[in-house]
N, C-alpha and C positions, 0 to 999 in steps of 0.2 A: 505494499499499500503505500508505505514510503515511496520508494521509484516514480510510482504514479503519478503521483502528488508533485513530487519534485517535475515530473514532464511535463503537467497540465499547468504549474505555474508559471513554467519559464516559456511553453507554450501562450499565454498571457499576459508575459512582462513583454513579448515580441508585437503581439496586435496592440495593445497598451498603448504602447512605445509610438505606435504607426498612425494611430486615431490620434495621441498627442501631437504628433507634427502637423495633421492635417488640422487640429484645432478650431476653434472661433475665433474671431476678431474680436480683441479685446479682453480676455478667456487666457492670455498666454502668460501672465504676472504683473506684476506692480510696479515696475520700474518704471515704467512709461509717466505715470501721472504725477511726477517732479514733487512726489510727498518726502515723508522723511520716519524714521523710524522702522522697527520690525515686529510682526505682528506673529506672536508663537503660536504655533497649533498643533493639535495634538490628534491624529488622524492615525488608523488600522495601516499595517502591512502586508495584510495577506487578504485582502480580499478583491478578488478578481471585477473589473468594473467602478469601484466605487474608492479603493487605497489598495494601492499595492507597490510594493517597496522592490525595485532592481539593486539588489546588492552588489552588482559592478557597477554602478553608476552612482547609487546612492539617491538617484531619483525614485519620487512615488509618481505613479500614476493612475488617474479614473473620478469618476465623480466628482467625491467629495476635496479631491484635492485642487477640480478647476473650479469650485464654490466658494474654495478657502482664497484660491489664489483672486477673482474677481471680487471677493467680499474683504481682504485688503486694500486692492484698489479701492475702491470704493469709499472706503473707511480714512483713506489719504497715507496709506503706509508705503514706503519705500519698496518693501520686502517683505518673504514670508519665511519663516523659520519651519519647516516642518520636523516633528520626532513621533516617534512609535509611539501608540500606546495599545493597552490589551485590556481588556473588562475586567484584571482584577486593580490594576493600576492605574487609571484615566482617571476614578472619583480621587485619587489621593495628589495626584499630577496636577491637576487643577486645583487645588484648594491649596498645594503647597504655593502656588503660582508659576511651578517651572514650565507650563503653558496656561495662555491668557485665554481660550479657550479648545470647545473638545468641535469637531467636524469627523467623529467615527461612529456611523452608526449608533449614535447612542441615542436612542426610542424617550418620547417624553415620556414620563409616572407620575405616580402622586407622590411617589416616594422617594423621587426625584429630586423633584421641584422643593421639596422641604432644604435644598443642602444648593440645589444651583437656578438658574436661573434659564431659561431656554429660549431660542426666536420661534418662528412661527416653523412647522415643518417644511421641513423642504421633499421630505420624498415618505410615500408611505409604503408599506411590506408588510408579510404576513408569518408568521411565527410557523415553522412547516415541521413533517415528522417524516425521514428517511428514513428507508427501511431496506435490506438486500433481495435483492428478485430472488435469491434461493433460498431464503428463509417464507416463500411463498403466504409472507402477510400482505394481506391485501384491504384490509380494513381495523383502525385503531381497536375495535373490539377485544381483535385479536391477539392483543398484547396485554389483555390483562392475569396478573401473574408474572408480567414481562419486567426486564429492565431498560429503562431510558436512559440515555447519558445528554447530557449537558456539557455547557463550556461553565467551565468558575468564574463566578464575577457577574452573570450574562442574569437577564430577569426571567429566563425562560421556566426554572422550577416552579416558581410558584404561575404564574400562567400555564402550564402543561397543568399542574395538579386542579384549578381550580378550571379547567375546562373537563378534566379527568372523572371530578366529580359532577359537574351538571350532567355526563353523560353517564353516572352509573357506573364506573370504572372501579373508581377509588371511594371507601370511609371519606367520614370527615374528619377523624383523626388520625395525627401525625405518629407514628409505633416510638421514630428512633430519626435524631437528626446530629450526623457529624459533618466534621469538613470535607470528609469522603464522597458522602449524600444523605438523602433521607429514605426513609423509610414510610409509605404512607402503606394504608389499607387496601392492598391490590397491587402494586406496582411497589417498585423499588427507581429512584432516580441517581442515578450516581455521577460524580462530579469530575471534568479533566481541566489540564492545564492549557488546552489549546484544541483549536481545532482540527488540525491535524493527529494530535492523538486522540480524539473523539473520533475520527473519521479513519482512524487505525482501529478503535477498539469495535465497530460498527465489523468492521472489515472479519477482524477475526471471530466475530462472536461473543464476544465481550459483554454487550451490550444488543436489546434486539431491535432497536430505533434508536436514532439521532435526532436532539430538538436542536434546533436554527433558525435563525430568518431566512426569508427569501432568497435573499443579498448575501447570506452567506452559502447555503445550502447551492448555489450555482456556482462557486468554486469545486464542490466536493459529489456533485452529481455526476451521473456517469451510465452508460449502458445499463452496466449492472445493478444498478439500484432504482427505487423511484420516489416519489414523494406519495405520500398517503392524501385522500381528496377529505380534508380537514383543515380548514383553518382554526391553530390555537388562538391567537388573537392579532387582531393587526397591531400595525408598528408603525409610530410616526416619530422620525426623526427630526432633532432639532440641533443649532446648535448652541452648547450650552456655555454658559460664564459662570464665575463665581456670583453667589449669591448678593445682590445689591449695588454690584459694580458698576463704572459708568461704563464699561462698554454693552454692556446688557442692553440699553434701549437704543444705542447706536447700532450693535447689529440685530436687533431685532427689524428695524425700519428699510436696513438695504435688506436684508432678505428678502423681505414683505416688498420692498423695489424689487427684487430679482423676480419672484414669481409674479408680480404686478405684469412687467414687463417680458414676459415669456424668456430670458433670458435662462431660469432654472429649466423648465420646458424642453430648451432647446438640448441643455446640456443632458437631461436625460436624455433624449432621443438619439446623441452622440455617443454615451456607453452603451446604451441597450443592445 
C-alpha cells in the first residue's frame, strides 16, 4: 500500500504542477500588489487537488494554496509563507501564532468556534466511508460489530457516532475511550496518526472501513475500493484565525468577496 500511495502522490504532484503553471490571472501570488509583510498560512501537505507538497521543490499546489495566495494579495501582503499542519497540531500552531491562519480542509464546527473565528465557507465537502471491494461490504449496516478507522485529531469520530446512532447501528453509551480509539455499543473506532497509515490499515484488514472527508478520500480511492452510499455529515471548510484577532474580520470580508465575484468558484473548477 505504501508504494501504491507514493506512486499516486507522485502522479498527483506532476498533474498539480501542470495545473498551477496554467493558473488563473491574479491568483499566482501576491508580489505584484506592492504590499508588505508576510502572511503565514498553515496548509495540509497530503491532499491531492487541495494542498499537496512537492518535497523536491518545497512548493505547495492545490485549491487551498491558490485561495491563500489570492487572500494574501487582497489583504495587501507582499508574500505568503506556507507551512504544513496536521489534524493533530493545527490547533496548537494557530493558537501559538506559528501561523496567522489555517486554510487546511478545516471544517467549521461549533466546538471549534469556541476557540477560533472562521471565514465564510469556501468549500462544501461530505464525510465518506471507504471500504475494500474484497470485503464485499456494500452497505454501512454490514459494518455493525466492525472496526472503523479515522484520522487522529479529526472530527470524524463524533460525526460517525451520531450518524450510526441515528441509524440504530450503535447504542447511546460509550464503553471505553482512549488515545487509541473509542469502543461504542456496536462498533470500535480506531485512531491513526496519518491518512497514509489509515489507508494501509484498510488494505491490510486492520479496519473494516475508513472514514474521511471526500476531499481526502480522493487521494486514497482506487479501483479496489469503493465509497459507501451514505453521507456521514456535510463539512464546510473555512479559513480559521485566532479568536477576536484583527485578521478575522478582514479575512472574512475578503473570502466573501472572492465568493461573490466568482474567484473561488473558478479555482474550484480549476482543481476539479
